[in-house]
N, CA, C, O and the ligand as a Tripos MOL2 file, in Angstrom:
@<TRIPOS>MOLECULE
protein
  273   271    69     0     0
PROTEIN
NO_CHARGES

@<TRIPOS>ATOM
      1 N          28.4470   -7.7650   22.8520 N.3       1 MET1
      2 CA         27.3100   -7.5800   23.8300 C.3       1 MET1
      3 C          26.0880   -8.2590   23.2890 C.2       1 MET1
      4 O          25.9930   -9.4870   23.2850 O.2       1 MET1
      5 N          25.1650   -7.4730   22.8390 N.am      2 ALA2
      6 CA         23.9070   -8.0220   22.3590 C.3       2 ALA2
      7 C          24.1170   -8.8030   21.0730 C.2       2 ALA2
      8 O          24.8640   -8.3970   20.1840 O.2       2 ALA2
      9 N          23.4240   -9.9510   21.0050 N.am      3 GLY3
     10 CA         23.5280  -10.7640   19.8120 C.3       3 GLY3
     11 C          22.5480  -10.2830   18.7490 C.2       3 GLY3
     12 O          21.7850   -9.3390   18.9540 O.2       3 GLY3
     13 N          22.5960  -10.9350   17.6550 N.am      4 LYS4
     14 CA         21.7290  -10.5580   16.5460 C.3       4 LYS4
     15 C          20.2730  -10.8660   16.9510 C.2       4 LYS4
     16 O          19.9690  -11.9240   17.5030 O.2       4 LYS4
     17 N          19.4260   -9.9370   16.6660 N.am      5 SER5
     18 CA         18.0050  -10.1580   16.9680 C.3       5 SER5
     19 C          17.3830  -11.0670   15.9150 C.2       5 SER5
     20 O          17.5890  -10.9040   14.7130 O.2       5 SER5
     21 N          16.6230  -12.0190   16.4100 N.am      6 THR6
     22 CA         15.9490  -12.9150   15.4650 C.3       6 THR6
     23 C          14.6160  -12.3550   15.0490 C.2       6 THR6
     24 O          13.9680  -12.8480   14.1260 O.2       6 THR6
     25 N          14.2180  -11.3040   15.7540 N.am      7 LYS7
     26 CA         12.9410  -10.6700   15.4620 C.3       7 LYS7
     27 C          13.0290   -9.9910   14.1270 C.2       7 LYS7
     28 O          14.0340   -9.3590   13.8050 O.2       7 LYS7
     29 N          11.9870  -10.1170   13.3550 N.am      8 LYS8
     30 CA         11.9250   -9.4230   12.0880 C.3       8 LYS8
     31 C          11.8080   -7.9210   12.3420 C.2       8 LYS8
     32 O          10.9980   -7.4740   13.1540 O.2       8 LYS8
     33 N          12.6200   -7.1660   11.6410 N.am      9 ARG9
     34 CA         12.6490   -5.7360   11.9020 C.3       9 ARG9
     35 C          11.5570   -5.0120   11.1480 C.2       9 ARG9
     36 O          11.4130   -5.1290    9.9310 O.2       9 ARG9
     37 N          10.8070   -4.2720   11.9060 N.am     10 THR10
     38 CA          9.7920   -3.4170   11.2970 C.3      10 THR10
     39 C          10.3250   -1.9890   11.3380 C.2      10 THR10
     40 O          10.5940   -1.4430   12.4080 O.2      10 THR10
     41 N          10.4670   -1.4160   10.2030 N.am     11 MET11
     42 CA         11.0170   -0.0580   10.1010 C.3      11 MET11
     43 C           9.9420    0.9320    9.6760 C.2      11 MET11
     44 O           9.0420    0.6210    8.8970 O.2      11 MET11
     45 N          10.0720    2.1210   10.2140 N.am     12 ALA12
     46 CA          9.1230    3.1420    9.8410 C.3      12 ALA12
     47 C           9.8370    4.2370    9.0410 C.2      12 ALA12
     48 O          10.9990    4.5480    9.3010 O.2      12 ALA12
     49 N           9.1490    4.8000    8.0940 N.am     13 CYS13
     50 CA          9.6860    5.8810    7.3000 C.3      13 CYS13
     51 C           9.4690    7.2110    8.0360 C.2      13 CYS13
     52 O           8.3480    7.5320    8.4300 O.2      13 CYS13
     53 N          10.5480    7.9760    8.2150 N.am     14 ARG14
     54 CA         10.4420    9.2500    8.9370 C.3      14 ARG14
     55 C           9.5950   10.2700    8.1890 C.2      14 ARG14
     56 O           9.0020   11.1590    8.8000 O.2      14 ARG14
     57 N           9.5400   10.1440    6.8810 N.am     15 VAL15
     58 CA          8.8170   11.1420    6.1250 C.3      15 VAL15
     59 C           7.3140   10.8600    6.0660 C.2      15 VAL15
     60 O           6.5040   11.7280    6.3900 O.2      15 VAL15
     61 N           6.9490    9.6560    5.6580 N.am     16 CYS16
     62 CA          5.5050    9.3960    5.5290 C.3      16 CYS16
     63 C           4.9490    8.5470    6.6730 C.2      16 CYS16
     64 O           3.7410    8.3220    6.7340 O.2      16 CYS16
     65 N           5.8130    8.0680    7.5850 N.am     17 LYS17
     66 CA          5.4310    7.3200    8.7640 C.3      17 LYS17
     67 C           4.8750    5.9260    8.4690 C.2      17 LYS17
     68 O           4.3450    5.2480    9.3500 O.2      17 LYS17
     69 N           5.0060    5.5290    7.2420 N.am     18 LYS18
     70 CA          4.5250    4.1990    6.8770 C.3      18 LYS18
     71 C           5.4540    3.1340    7.4730 C.2      18 LYS18
     72 O           6.6510    3.3620    7.6500 O.2      18 LYS18
     73 N           4.8770    1.9740    7.7730 N.am     19 LEU19
     74 CA          5.6800    0.8870    8.2930 C.3      19 LEU19
     75 C           6.0300   -0.1120    7.2010 C.2      19 LEU19
     76 O           5.2230   -0.4110    6.3210 O.2      19 LEU19
     77 N           7.2830   -0.6300    7.2860 N.am     20 PHE20
     78 CA          7.7280   -1.5880    6.3220 C.3      20 PHE20
     79 C           8.3830   -2.7570    7.0180 C.2      20 PHE20
     80 O           9.0950   -2.5600    8.0030 O.2      20 PHE20
     81 N           8.1710   -3.9430    6.5480 N.am     21 PHE21
     82 CA          8.7470   -5.1100    7.1230 C.3      21 PHE21
     83 C           9.9690   -5.5530    6.3340 C.2      21 PHE21
     84 O           9.8670   -6.0720    5.2220 O.2      21 PHE21
     85 N          11.1470   -5.3280    6.9550 N.am     22 ASP22
     86 CA         12.3900   -5.6980    6.3070 C.3      22 ASP22
     87 C          12.5920   -5.1130    4.9150 C.2      22 ASP22
     88 O          13.2190   -5.7250    4.0510 O.2      22 ASP22
     89 N          12.0470   -3.9170    4.7160 N.am     23 SER23
     90 CA         12.2920   -3.2440    3.4470 C.3      23 SER23
     91 C          12.2510   -1.7560    3.6400 C.2      23 SER23
     92 O          11.7730   -1.2830    4.6710 O.2      23 SER23
     93 N          12.7270   -1.0140    2.6970 N.am     24 ALA24
     94 CA         12.7650    0.4410    2.7830 C.3      24 ALA24
     95 C          11.5620    1.0470    2.0670 C.2      24 ALA24
     96 O          10.9370    0.4120    1.2180 O.2      24 ALA24
     97 N          11.2510    2.3010    2.4350 N.am     25 CYS25
     98 CA         10.1610    3.0020    1.7750 C.3      25 CYS25
     99 C          10.4960    3.2350    0.3000 C.2      25 CYS25
    100 O          11.5260    3.8300   -0.0170 O.2      25 CYS25
    101 N           9.6350    2.7720   -0.5920 N.am     26 PRO26
    102 CA          9.9150    2.9440   -1.9880 C.3      26 PRO26
    103 C           9.9400    4.4190   -2.4320 C.2      26 PRO26
    104 O          10.5350    4.7500   -3.4570 O.2      26 PRO26
    105 N           9.2940    5.2950   -1.6580 N.am     27 GLN27
    106 CA          9.2450    6.7010   -2.0420 C.3      27 GLN27
    107 C          10.3940    7.4900   -1.4680 C.2      27 GLN27
    108 O          10.9270    8.3830   -2.1260 O.2      27 GLN27
    109 N          10.7840    7.1720   -0.2450 N.am     28 HIS28
    110 CA         11.7520    8.0140    0.4610 C.3      28 HIS28
    111 C          13.0990    7.3610    0.6990 C.2      28 HIS28
    112 O          14.0700    8.0280    1.0540 O.2      28 HIS28
    113 N          13.1520    6.0610    0.5020 N.am     29 GLY29
    114 CA         14.4270    5.3770    0.5520 C.3      29 GLY29
    115 C          14.9180    5.0100    1.9400 C.2      29 GLY29
    116 O          14.3330    5.3740    2.9600 O.2      29 GLY29
    117 N          16.0200    4.2730    1.9320 N.am     30 GLU30
    118 CA         16.5670    3.6470    3.1400 C.3      30 GLU30
    119 C          17.0590    4.6490    4.1550 C.2      30 GLU30
    120 O          17.0230    4.3680    5.3530 O.2      30 GLU30
    121 N          17.5200    5.8180    3.7170 N.am     31 SER31
    122 CA         18.1110    6.7960    4.6060 C.3      31 SER31
    123 C          17.1040    7.4040    5.5540 C.2      31 SER31
    124 O          17.4730    7.9950    6.5690 O.2      31 SER31
    125 N          15.8320    7.2610    5.2250 N.am     32 HIS32
    126 CA         14.8070    7.8180    6.0900 C.3      32 HIS32
    127 C          14.1270    6.7570    6.9730 C.2      32 HIS32
    128 O          13.1730    7.0510    7.6930 O.2      32 HIS32
    129 N          14.6380    5.5200    6.9030 N.am     33 MET33
    130 CA         14.0240    4.4900    7.7110 C.3      33 MET33
    131 C          14.5420    4.5210    9.1350 C.2      33 MET33
    132 O          15.7190    4.7820    9.3830 O.2      33 MET33
    133 N          13.6260    4.2450   10.0780 N.am     34 SER34
    134 CA         14.0410    4.2290   11.4730 C.3      34 SER34
    135 C          13.3530    3.0480   12.1850 C.2      34 SER34
    136 O          12.1930    2.7300   11.9230 O.2      34 SER34
    137 N          14.1090    2.4160   13.0920 N.am     35 ASP35
    138 CA         13.4750    1.3170   13.8640 C.3      35 ASP35
    139 C          13.0170    1.8380   15.2310 C.2      35 ASP35
    140 O          12.5400    1.0700   16.0660 O.2      35 ASP35
    141 N          13.1640    3.1320   15.4470 N.am     36 GLU36
    142 CA         12.6460    3.7290   16.7140 C.3      36 GLU36
    143 C          11.3750    4.4180   16.4540 C.2      36 GLU36
    144 O          11.3460    5.6210   16.1940 O.2      36 GLU36
    145 N          10.3170    3.6800   16.5200 N.am     37 TRP37
    146 CA          8.9700    4.2500   16.2910 C.3      37 TRP37
    147 C           8.0330    3.7370   17.3580 C.2      37 TRP37
    148 O           8.2670    2.7030   17.9850 O.2      37 TRP37
    149 N           6.9620    4.4920   17.5480 N.am     38 PHE38
    150 CA          6.0280    4.1690   18.6030 C.3      38 PHE38
    151 C           4.5980    4.2530   18.0830 C.2      38 PHE38
    152 O           4.2960    5.0520   17.1960 O.2      38 PHE38
    153 N           3.7500    3.4530   18.6230 N.am     39 GLY39
    154 CA          2.3440    3.4820   18.2550 C.3      39 GLY39
    155 C           2.1070    2.7990   16.9370 C.2      39 GLY39
    156 O           3.0270    2.6010   16.1430 O.2      39 GLY39
    157 N           0.8930    2.4490   16.7200 N.am     40 PHE40
    158 CA          0.6010    1.6560   15.5270 C.3      40 PHE40
    159 C          -0.7830    2.0810   15.0440 C.2      40 PHE40
    160 O          -1.7410    2.1500   15.8140 O.2      40 PHE40
    161 N          -0.8540    2.3620   13.7530 N.am     41 LEU41
    162 CA         -2.1080    2.9010   13.1960 C.3      41 LEU41
    163 C          -2.4110    2.1630   11.9030 C.2      41 LEU41
    164 O          -1.5650    2.0830   11.0130 O.2      41 LEU41
    165 N          -3.5930    1.6360   11.8030 N.am     42 ILE42
    166 CA         -3.9710    1.0320   10.5450 C.3      42 ILE42
    167 C          -5.0680    1.8430    9.9090 C.2      42 ILE42
    168 O          -6.1530    1.9980   10.4700 O.2      42 ILE42
    169 N          -4.7850    2.3510    8.7560 N.am     43 ILE43
    170 CA         -5.7730    3.1300    8.0200 C.3      43 ILE43
    171 C          -6.3580    2.2440    6.8860 C.2      43 ILE43
    172 O          -5.6560    1.8070    5.9740 O.2      43 ILE43
    173 N          -7.6620    2.0130    6.9990 N.am     44 LYS44
    174 CA         -8.2680    1.1470    5.9840 C.3      44 LYS44
    175 C          -9.0490    1.9860    5.0150 C.2      44 LYS44
    176 O          -9.0820    1.6870    3.8210 O.2      44 LYS44
    177 N          -9.6740    3.0230    5.4990 N.am     45 ASP45
    178 CA        -10.5060    3.8820    4.6730 C.3      45 ASP45
    179 C         -10.1190    5.3080    4.8900 C.2      45 ASP45
    180 O         -10.5580    5.9590    5.8380 O.2      45 ASP45
    181 N          -9.2930    5.7870    3.9990 N.am     46 VAL46
    182 CA         -8.7230    7.1670    4.1400 C.3      46 VAL46
    183 C          -9.8540    8.2180    4.0990 C.2      46 VAL46
    184 O          -9.8670    9.1690    4.8810 O.2      46 VAL46
    185 N         -10.7730    8.0240    3.1920 N.am     47 GLU47
    186 CA        -11.8850    9.0010    3.0160 C.3      47 GLU47
    187 C         -12.6700    9.2230    4.2590 C.2      47 GLU47
    188 O         -13.0230   10.3590    4.5760 O.2      47 GLU47
    189 N         -12.9630    8.1500    4.9900 N.am     48 ASN48
    190 CA        -13.8290    8.2270    6.1240 C.3      48 ASN48
    191 C         -13.1010    8.1300    7.4630 C.2      48 ASN48
    192 O         -13.7390    7.9400    8.4990 O.2      48 ASN48
    193 N         -11.8130    8.2540    7.4540 N.am     49 SER49
    194 CA        -11.0870    8.1430    8.6880 C.3      49 SER49
    195 C         -10.7040    9.5110    9.2550 C.2      49 SER49
    196 O          -9.9910   10.2870    8.6190 O.2      49 SER49
    197 N         -11.1810    9.7820   10.4360 N.am     50 ILE50
    198 CA        -10.8320   11.0590   11.1120 C.3      50 ILE50
    199 C          -9.3380   11.0640   11.4530 C.2      50 ILE50
    200 O          -8.6630   12.0860   11.3300 O.2      50 ILE50
    201 N          -8.8460    9.9190   11.8760 N.am     51 ILE51
    202 CA         -7.4150    9.8270   12.2300 C.3      51 ILE51
    203 C          -6.5640   10.1010   11.0230 C.2      51 ILE51
    204 O          -5.5590   10.8060   11.1120 O.2      51 ILE51
    205 N          -6.9530    9.5520    9.8950 N.am     52 ALA52
    206 CA         -6.1850    9.8060    8.6690 C.3      52 ALA52
    207 C          -6.1420   11.2890    8.3500 C.2      52 ALA52
    208 O          -5.0940   11.8420    8.0170 O.2      52 ALA52
    209 N          -7.2800   11.9090    8.4570 N.am     53 LYS53
    210 CA         -7.3440   13.3480    8.1920 C.3      53 LYS53
    211 C          -6.5020   14.1170    9.1460 C.2      53 LYS53
    212 O          -5.7600   15.0110    8.7360 O.2      53 LYS53
    213 N          -6.5920   13.7960   10.4310 N.am     54 GLN54
    214 CA         -5.8180   14.5290   11.4560 C.3      54 GLN54
    215 C          -4.3650   14.3290   11.2810 C.2      54 GLN54
    216 O          -3.5690   15.2250   11.5610 O.2      54 GLN54
    217 N          -3.9770   13.1200   10.8040 N.am     55 SER55
    218 CA         -2.5650   12.8060   10.6770 C.3      55 SER55
    219 C          -2.0210   13.2100    9.2890 C.2      55 SER55
    220 O          -0.8250   13.1100    9.0160 O.2      55 SER55
    221 N          -2.9430   13.6670    8.4300 N.am     56 GLY56
    222 CA         -2.5180   14.0530    7.0970 C.3      56 GLY56
    223 C          -2.1580   12.8690    6.2020 C.2      56 GLY56
    224 O          -1.3580   13.0160    5.2790 O.2      56 GLY56
    225 N          -2.7300   11.7160    6.4610 N.am     57 LEU57
    226 CA         -2.4340   10.5450    5.6910 C.3      57 LEU57
    227 C          -3.3620   10.4250    4.5050 C.2      57 LEU57
    228 O          -4.5710   10.6180    4.6250 O.2      57 LEU57
    229 N          -2.8100   10.1180    3.4030 N.am     58 LYS58
    230 CA         -3.6340   10.0550    2.1580 C.3      58 LYS58
    231 C          -3.7220    8.6850    1.5600 C.2      58 LYS58
    232 O          -4.4210    8.4670    0.5700 O.2      58 LYS58
    233 N          -3.0080    7.7570    2.1620 N.am     59 GLU59
    234 CA         -2.9850    6.4060    1.6210 C.3      59 GLU59
    235 C          -3.3540    5.4010    2.7040 C.2      59 GLU59
    236 O          -2.9980    5.5800    3.8690 O.2      59 GLU59
    237 N          -4.0590    4.3580    2.3290 N.am     60 LYS60
    238 CA         -4.3040    3.3290    3.3340 C.3      60 LYS60
    239 C          -3.0450    2.5190    3.5960 C.2      60 LYS60
    240 O          -2.1830    2.3780    2.7290 O.2      60 LYS60
    241 N          -2.9580    1.9910    4.8130 N.am     61 GLY61
    242 CA         -1.7600    1.2230    5.1310 C.3      61 GLY61
    243 C          -1.5120    1.2010    6.6100 C.2      61 GLY61
    244 O          -2.3730    1.5880    7.4010 O.2      61 GLY61
    245 N          -0.3400    0.7500    6.9890 N.am     62 GLU62
    246 CA          0.0520    0.6800    8.3910 C.3      62 GLU62
    247 C           1.0610    1.7680    8.6850 C.2      62 GLU62
    248 O           2.0560    1.9250    7.9770 O.2      62 GLU62
    249 N           0.7890    2.5130    9.7360 N.am     63 TYR63
    250 CA          1.5830    3.6540   10.0480 C.3      63 TYR63
    251 C           2.0950    3.6500   11.5180 C.2      63 TYR63
    252 O           1.4510    3.0820   12.4010 O.2      63 TYR63
    253 N           3.2070    4.2630   11.7490 N.am     64 ALA64
    254 CA          3.6860    4.5040   13.1050 C.3      64 ALA64
    255 C           3.1340    5.8680   13.5180 C.2      64 ALA64
    256 O           3.0440    6.7770   12.6940 O.2      64 ALA64
    257 N           2.7640    6.0120   14.7970 N.am     65 ILE65
    258 CA          2.2440    7.2980   15.2570 C.3      65 ILE65
    259 C           3.4040    8.2770   15.4460 C.2      65 ILE65
    260 O           3.2940    9.4570   15.1140 O.2      65 ILE65
    261 N           4.4910    7.7810   15.9730 N.am     66 LYS66
    262 CA          5.6600    8.6170   16.2160 C.3      66 LYS66
    263 C           6.9060    7.9050   15.7200 C.2      66 LYS66
    264 O           7.1290    6.7360   16.0350 O.2      66 LYS66
    265 N           7.7070    8.6040   14.9520 N.am     67 VAL67
    266 CA          8.9620    8.0690   14.4670 C.3      67 VAL67
    267 C          10.0820    8.9510   14.9330 C.2      67 VAL67
    268 O          10.0290   10.1680   14.7560 O.2      67 VAL67
    269 N          11.1260    8.3480   15.5430 N.am     68 ARG68
    270 CA         12.2510    9.1190   16.0000 C.3      68 ARG68
    271 C          13.2650    9.3470   14.9330 C.2      68 ARG68
    272 O          14.2850    9.9920   15.1790 O.2      68 ARG68
    273 ZN          8.1680    7.1660    3.1230 Zn       69 ZN69
@<TRIPOS>BOND
     1     1     2 1
     2     2     3 1
     3     3     4 2
     4     3     5 am
     5     5     6 1
     6     6     7 1
     7     7     8 2
     8     7     9 am
     9     9    10 1
    10    10    11 1
    11    11    12 2
    12    11    13 am
    13    13    14 1
    14    14    15 1
    15    15    16 2
    16    15    17 am
    17    17    18 1
    18    18    19 1
    19    19    20 2
    20    19    21 am
    21    21    22 1
    22    22    23 1
    23    23    24 2
    24    23    25 am
    25    25    26 1
    26    26    27 1
    27    27    28 2
    28    27    29 am
    29    29    30 1
    30    30    31 1
    31    31    32 2
    32    31    33 am
    33    33    34 1
    34    34    35 1
    35    35    36 2
    36    35    37 am
    37    37    38 1
    38    38    39 1
    39    39    40 2
    40    39    41 am
    41    41    42 1
    42    42    43 1
    43    43    44 2
    44    43    45 am
    45    45    46 1
    46    46    47 1
    47    47    48 2
    48    47    49 am
    49    49    50 1
    50    50    51 1
    51    51    52 2
    52    51    53 am
    53    53    54 1
    54    54    55 1
    55    55    56 2
    56    55    57 am
    57    57    58 1
    58    58    59 1
    59    59    60 2
    60    59    61 am
    61    61    62 1
    62    62    63 1
    63    63    64 2
    64    63    65 am
    65    65    66 1
    66    66    67 1
    67    67    68 2
    68    67    69 am
    69    69    70 1
    70    70    71 1
    71    71    72 2
    72    71    73 am
    73    73    74 1
    74    74    75 1
    75    75    76 2
    76    75    77 am
    77    77    78 1
    78    78    79 1
    79    79    80 2
    80    79    81 am
    81    81    82 1
    82    82    83 1
    83    83    84 2
    84    83    85 am
    85    85    86 1
    86    86    87 1
    87    87    88 2
    88    87    89 am
    89    89    90 1
    90    90    91 1
    91    91    92 2
    92    91    93 am
    93    93    94 1
    94    94    95 1
    95    95    96 2
    96    95    97 am
    97    97    98 1
    98    98    99 1
    99    99   100 2
   100    99   101 am
   101   101   102 1
   102   102   103 1
   103   103   104 2
   104   103   105 am
   105   105   106 1
   106   106   107 1
   107   107   108 2
   108   107   109 am
   109   109   110 1
   110   110   111 1
   111   111   112 2
   112   111   113 am
   113   113   114 1
   114   114   115 1
   115   115   116 2
   116   115   117 am
   117   117   118 1
   118   118   119 1
   119   119   120 2
   120   119   121 am
   121   121   122 1
   122   122   123 1
   123   123   124 2
   124   123   125 am
   125   125   126 1
   126   126   127 1
   127   127   128 2
   128   127   129 am
   129   129   130 1
   130   130   131 1
   131   131   132 2
   132   131   133 am
   133   133   134 1
   134   134   135 1
   135   135   136 2
   136   135   137 am
   137   137   138 1
   138   138   139 1
   139   139   140 2
   140   139   141 am
   141   141   142 1
   142   142   143 1
   143   143   144 2
   144   143   145 am
   145   145   146 1
   146   146   147 1
   147   147   148 2
   148   147   149 am
   149   149   150 1
   150   150   151 1
   151   151   152 2
   152   151   153 am
   153   153   154 1
   154   154   155 1
   155   155   156 2
   156   155   157 am
   157   157   158 1
   158   158   159 1
   159   159   160 2
   160   159   161 am
   161   161   162 1
   162   162   163 1
   163   163   164 2
   164   163   165 am
   165   165   166 1
   166   166   167 1
   167   167   168 2
   168   167   169 am
   169   169   170 1
   170   170   171 1
   171   171   172 2
   172   171   173 am
   173   173   174 1
   174   174   175 1
   175   175   176 2
   176   175   177 am
   177   177   178 1
   178   178   179 1
   179   179   180 2
   180   179   181 am
   181   181   182 1
   182   182   183 1
   183   183   184 2
   184   183   185 am
   185   185   186 1
   186   186   187 1
   187   187   188 2
   188   187   189 am
   189   189   190 1
   190   190   191 1
   191   191   192 2
   192   191   193 am
   193   193   194 1
   194   194   195 1
   195   195   196 2
   196   195   197 am
   197   197   198 1
   198   198   199 1
   199   199   200 2
   200   199   201 am
   201   201   202 1
   202   202   203 1
   203   203   204 2
   204   203   205 am
   205   205   206 1
   206   206   207 1
   207   207   208 2
   208   207   209 am
   209   209   210 1
   210   210   211 1
   211   211   212 2
   212   211   213 am
   213   213   214 1
   214   214   215 1
   215   215   216 2
   216   215   217 am
   217   217   218 1
   218   218   219 1
   219   219   220 2
   220   219   221 am
   221   221   222 1
   222   222   223 1
   223   223   224 2
   224   223   225 am
   225   225   226 1
   226   226   227 1
   227   227   228 2
   228   227   229 am
   229   229   230 1
   230   230   231 1
   231   231   232 2
   232   231   233 am
   233   233   234 1
   234   234   235 1
   235   235   236 2
   236   235   237 am
   237   237   238 1
   238   238   239 1
   239   239   240 2
   240   239   241 am
   241   241   242 1
   242   242   243 1
   243   243   244 2
   244   243   245 am
   245   245   246 1
   246   246   247 1
   247   247   248 2
   248   247   249 am
   249   249   250 1
   250   250   251 1
   251   251   252 2
   252   251   253 am
   253   253   254 1
   254   254   255 1
   255   255   256 2
   256   255   257 am
   257   257   258 1
   258   258   259 1
   259   259   260 2
   260   259   261 am
   261   261   262 1
   262   262   263 1
   263   263   264 2
   264   263   265 am
   265   265   266 1
   266   266   267 1
   267   267   268 2
   268   267   269 am
   269   269   270 1
   270   270   271 1
   271   271   272 2
@<TRIPOS>SUBSTRUCTURE
     1 MET1         2 RESIDUE 1 A MET
     2 ALA2         6 RESIDUE 1 A ALA
     3 GLY3        10 RESIDUE 1 A GLY
     4 LYS4        14 RESIDUE 1 A LYS
     5 SER5        18 RESIDUE 1 A SER
     6 THR6        22 RESIDUE 1 A THR
     7 LYS7        26 RESIDUE 1 A LYS
     8 LYS8        30 RESIDUE 1 A LYS
     9 ARG9        34 RESIDUE 1 A ARG
    10 THR10       38 RESIDUE 1 A THR
    11 MET11       42 RESIDUE 1 A MET
    12 ALA12       46 RESIDUE 1 A ALA
    13 CYS13       50 RESIDUE 1 A CYS
    14 ARG14       54 RESIDUE 1 A ARG
    15 VAL15       58 RESIDUE 1 A VAL
    16 CYS16       62 RESIDUE 1 A CYS
    17 LYS17       66 RESIDUE 1 A LYS
    18 LYS18       70 RESIDUE 1 A LYS
    19 LEU19       74 RESIDUE 1 A LEU
    20 PHE20       78 RESIDUE 1 A PHE
    21 PHE21       82 RESIDUE 1 A PHE
    22 ASP22       86 RESIDUE 1 A ASP
    23 SER23       90 RESIDUE 1 A SER
    24 ALA24       94 RESIDUE 1 A ALA
    25 CYS25       98 RESIDUE 1 A CYS
    26 PRO26      102 RESIDUE 1 A PRO
    27 GLN27      106 RESIDUE 1 A GLN
    28 HIS28      110 RESIDUE 1 A HIS
    29 GLY29      114 RESIDUE 1 A GLY
    30 GLU30      118 RESIDUE 1 A GLU
    31 SER31      122 RESIDUE 1 A SER
    32 HIS32      126 RESIDUE 1 A HIS
    33 MET33      130 RESIDUE 1 A MET
    34 SER34      134 RESIDUE 1 A SER
    35 ASP35      138 RESIDUE 1 A ASP
    36 GLU36      142 RESIDUE 1 A GLU
    37 TRP37      146 RESIDUE 1 A TRP
    38 PHE38      150 RESIDUE 1 A PHE
    39 GLY39      154 RESIDUE 1 A GLY
    40 PHE40      158 RESIDUE 1 A PHE
    41 LEU41      162 RESIDUE 1 A LEU
    42 ILE42      166 RESIDUE 1 A ILE
    43 ILE43      170 RESIDUE 1 A ILE
    44 LYS44      174 RESIDUE 1 A LYS
    45 ASP45      178 RESIDUE 1 A ASP
    46 VAL46      182 RESIDUE 1 A VAL
    47 GLU47      186 RESIDUE 1 A GLU
    48 ASN48      190 RESIDUE 1 A ASN
    49 SER49      194 RESIDUE 1 A SER
    50 ILE50      198 RESIDUE 1 A ILE
    51 ILE51      202 RESIDUE 1 A ILE
    52 ALA52      206 RESIDUE 1 A ALA
    53 LYS53      210 RESIDUE 1 A LYS
    54 GLN54      214 RESIDUE 1 A GLN
    55 SER55      218 RESIDUE 1 A SER
    56 GLY56      222 RESIDUE 1 A GLY
    57 LEU57      226 RESIDUE 1 A LEU
    58 LYS58      230 RESIDUE 1 A LYS
    59 GLU59      234 RESIDUE 1 A GLU
    60 LYS60      238 RESIDUE 1 A LYS
    61 GLY61      242 RESIDUE 1 A GLY
    62 GLU62      246 RESIDUE 1 A GLU
    63 TYR63      250 RESIDUE 1 A TYR
    64 ALA64      254 RESIDUE 1 A ALA
    65 ILE65      258 RESIDUE 1 A ILE
    66 LYS66      262 RESIDUE 1 A LYS
    67 VAL67      266 RESIDUE 1 A VAL
    68 ARG68      270 RESIDUE 1 A ARG
    69 ZN69       273 GROUP 0 **** ****
């Protein structure tokens, strides 16, 4: 049926919601990676970010808002 996707796969970690490009989360490993994620969040300044505080994020980086 569907052929191989040429698109680079962006995977999100189910535990920390961080996004990774063609790699697994170094903290939680490949078993927690999911390609079914929604929304996109860039945290640049954790200290001064309301979104980071609300989401419980402690590290700057790129995050998925929802990971299935
Ligand atoms: Zn993780």
